[in-house]
C-alpha positions in Angstrom: 63.2 16.9 -84.9 65.4 15.5 -87.7 66.3 12.1 -88.9 69.8 11.6 -90.3 70.3 8.6 -92.7 74.0 8.0 -93.3 75.1 5.3 -95.7 78.7 4.4 -95.0 81.2 1.7 -96.1 81.0 -1.4 -93.9 84.6 -0.9 -92.9 83.7 2.5 -91.3 80.3 1.6 -89.9 81.3 0.5 -86.4 83.7 3.4 -86.0 81.2 6.0 -87.1 78.6 4.4 -84.8 81.0 4.3 -81.8 81.9 8.0 -82.3 78.3 9.1 -82.6 77.6 7.2 -79.3 80.5 9.0 -77.7 78.9 12.3 -78.9 75.7 11.4 -77.0 73.7 10.3 -80.1 71.6 7.2 -80.2 72.1 5.2 -83.4 70.3 2.4 -85.2 72.4 0.3 -87.5 71.0 -1.5 -90.6 72.8 -3.6 -93.2 72.3 -2.5 -96.7 73.7 -3.2 -100.2 74.9 -0.7 -102.7 73.6 -0.9 -106.3 76.8 0.1 -108.1 79.2 -2.6 -106.8 76.5 -4.7 -105.0 78.8 -4.5 -102.0 77.7 -4.3 -98.4 77.1 -0.9 -96.7 76.0 0.2 -93.3 73.1 2.5 -93.0 72.9 4.5 -89.8 69.8 6.3 -88.5 70.2 9.1 -86.0 67.2 11.0 -84.6 68.2 14.4 -83.3 67.2 18.1 -82.8 67.7 20.5 -85.7 70.5 22.2 -83.7 72.5 19.0 -83.4 72.3 17.9 -87.1 75.6 19.6 -88.0 77.4 17.8 -85.1 76.1 14.5 -86.4 77.2 15.2 -90.0 80.7 16.3 -88.8 81.2 13.1 -86.9 80.2 11.1 -89.9 82.5 13.1 -92.2 85.5 12.7 -89.9 85.2 8.9 -89.7 84.0 7.9 -93.2 87.2 7.3 -95.2 87.4 7.3 -99.0 89.5 4.5 -100.5 90.4 3.2 -103.9 89.7 -0.4 -104.9 90.2 -2.5 -108.0 87.0 -4.0 -109.5 86.5 -6.1 -112.6 84.1 -4.4 -115.0 82.4 -6.7 -117.6 82.7 -5.6 -121.2 81.0 -7.3 -124.2 83.3 -8.8 -126.7 82.9 -7.1 -130.1 81.4 -9.4 -132.7 80.5 -12.1 -130.2 77.0 -12.7 -129.0 76.7 -13.3 -125.2 80.5 -13.3 -124.6 82.0 -10.9 -122.1 85.5 -10.2 -121.0 86.4 -8.3 -117.8 89.2 -5.9 -117.1 90.3 -4.3 -113.8 89.2 -0.7 -113.1 90.1 1.4 -110.1 87.1 3.0 -108.4 86.8 5.3 -105.4 84.8 3.9 -102.5 83.8 5.0 -99.1 82.9 8.4 -97.8 79.3 8.8 -96.8 75.9 9.6 -98.4 73.9 11.6 -95.9 70.2 12.4 -96.0 68.5 14.7 -93.4 64.7 14.6 -93.3 62.1 16.2 -91.1 60.3 14.0 -88.5 56.7 14.9 -88.2 56.1 12.7 -85.2 58.3 10.8 -82.8 57.3 8.4 -80.1 59.3 6.0 -78.0 57.1 3.3 -76.5 
């Protein structure tokens, strides 16, 4: 048995979860926060057989969109102590980060 952890953008979380359910997979949804932009993410957990892992990953890939967003990056002012200015920078967000791990034991009680 395998456990798939998928970290997706909040905007994609419900769609990915719905499509996984349509594919016959049970999903647990958890709210999470990313460290880079400190923005909300959705972490999905899917327990499945080793043979079905690729199907899970494909559904996640198909419904996790990459998008660009403007963020304001703080930059210290040269010569000033403790002063910062910020300027806009375009970053790419979305997609999915997927981890697949072995499950030593599984029980549903």
